[in-house]
Every structure is written in structure tokens, then in C-alpha cells.
C-alpha positions as CSV (number, residue, x, y, z in Angstrom):
1,M,22.0,2.8,7.2
2,T,20.2,2.8,3.9
3,V,20.1,-0.9,3.7
4,F,18.6,-1.0,7.2
5,L,15.8,1.4,6.2
6,I,15.1,-0.7,3.1
7,V,14.8,-3.9,5.2
8,L,12.7,-2.1,7.9
9,F,10.2,-0.8,5.3
10,G,10.1,-4.2,3.6
11,V,9.4,-6.0,6.9
12,L,6.8,-3.4,8.0
13,S,5.0,-3.4,4.6
14,G,5.0,-7.2,4.4
15,S,3.7,-7.5,8.0
16,L,0.9,-5.0,7.5
17,L,-0.1,-6.5,4.2
18,S,-0.2,-9.9,5.9
19,V,-2.5,-8.5,8.6
20,L,-4.7,-7.1,5.8
21,V,-4.9,-10.5,4.1
22,G,-5.6,-12.0,7.5
23,L,-8.6,-9.7,7.8
24,V,-9.8,-11.0,4.5
25,G,-9.5,-14.6,5.8
26,R,-11.4,-13.9,9.1
27,N,-14.7,-14.4,7.2
28,R,-13.6,-17.7,5.7
29,K,-13.3,-21.2,7.1
30,I,-9.5,-20.8,7.3
31,G,-9.8,-18.0,9.7
32,F,-7.6,-15.0,10.5
33,G,-4.7,-16.8,12.2
34,W,-4.0,-19.4,9.5
35,T,-4.3,-16.8,6.7
36,F,-2.0,-14.4,8.6
37,L,0.6,-17.2,9.2
38,I,0.5,-18.3,5.6
39,S,0.9,-14.7,4.4
40,L,4.0,-14.2,6.7
41,V,5.6,-17.5,5.8
42,F,5.1,-17.2,2.0
43,T,3.8,-13.9,0.7
44,P,0.6,-11.9,1.1
45,V,-0.4,-12.8,-2.4
46,V,-0.2,-16.5,-1.7
47,G,-2.1,-15.9,1.6
48,L,-4.8,-14.0,-0.3
49,I,-5.2,-16.7,-2.9
50,I,-5.6,-19.4,-0.2
51,A,-8.0,-17.2,1.7
52,L,-10.2,-16.7,-1.3
53,I,-10.1,-20.4,-2.3
54,S,-11.4,-21.4,1.2
55,D,-15.1,-21.6,1.9
56,P,-16.8,-18.5,3.3
57,L,-18.5,-18.6,6.7
58,D,-22.3,-18.6,7.0
59,A,-24.0,-15.2,7.1
60,G,-24.6,-15.4,10.9
61,E,-21.0,-16.3,11.7
62,Q,-19.3,-13.4,10.0
63,K,-17.3,-11.0,12.2
64,R,-17.1,-7.3,11.9
65,V,-13.9,-5.3,12.6
66,G,-14.9,-1.8,11.6
67,C,-12.4,0.5,9.9
68,V,-9.3,-1.6,11.0
69,G,-9.0,-3.0,7.5
70,A,-9.0,0.4,5.8
71,V,-6.4,1.8,8.2
72,L,-4.1,-1.3,7.8
73,A,-4.5,-1.1,4.0
74,V,-3.4,2.6,4.0
75,L,-0.5,1.9,6.3
76,G,0.6,-1.2,4.3
77,L,0.5,0.7,1.0
78,L,2.4,3.7,2.6
79,F,5.2,1.4,3.8
80,L,5.3,-0.4,0.5
81,L,5.6,3.0,-1.3
82,L,8.4,4.1,1.1
83,F,10.1,0.7,0.5
84,V,10.0,1.2,-3.3
85,L,11.3,4.7,-3.0
86,A,14.1,3.8,-0.7
87,L,15.0,0.9,-3.0
88,A,15.0,3.2,-6.0
89,G,17.3,5.6,-4.1
90,V,19.8,2.9,-3.4
91,F,20.0,1.9,-7.1
92,M,20.2,5.5,-8.3
93,S,23.2,6.2,-6.0
94,V,25.1,3.2,-7.3
């Protein structure tokens, strides 16, 4: 059961961080979809680097999302923290 929880928190934190990186990429030429897909296939760090390397959109083309990015960032960090705590608990019990 513990291994299932670790995998679940890992997948959830990775997915939420990928969405957050996708939100960074929405104001770039690469767009949300490609940034999100690259973040899922590789890691959110690789997706963030690729998003930041791509050219930004013009000022009139930028899209606004509101507070979605902040909410996803908090959820991603929460799941990441729970993942690390669950992983530490498994190694402490061995």
C-alpha cells in the first residue's frame, strides 16, 4: 500500500508540475500543449528549459489565465512534499 501511495503522489506531483510548466509555455511560441507534452514525456525541468528557450509571443498575443497558475503551483508543491515525506517514511522503515 505504501508503494502505491508513493507512486500516486509522484504521478500527481509530476502531472501538476507539468501543467504549471505548460502555463509558462502558453505565452511562448511553443505553446501550452507542446510544453505540457514535453514536460510529461521527459521532466518538468526539461520542459521549463525548452519553454524558456523558445521565443515569447508578441504583447498583443499573450493569454491570461488568472490565478490558475498559483493554484497549480501550490498543489504541485504540496504533492511533491507529500511524495518526499512518503518516500522518506519507506526508507526509514527499512
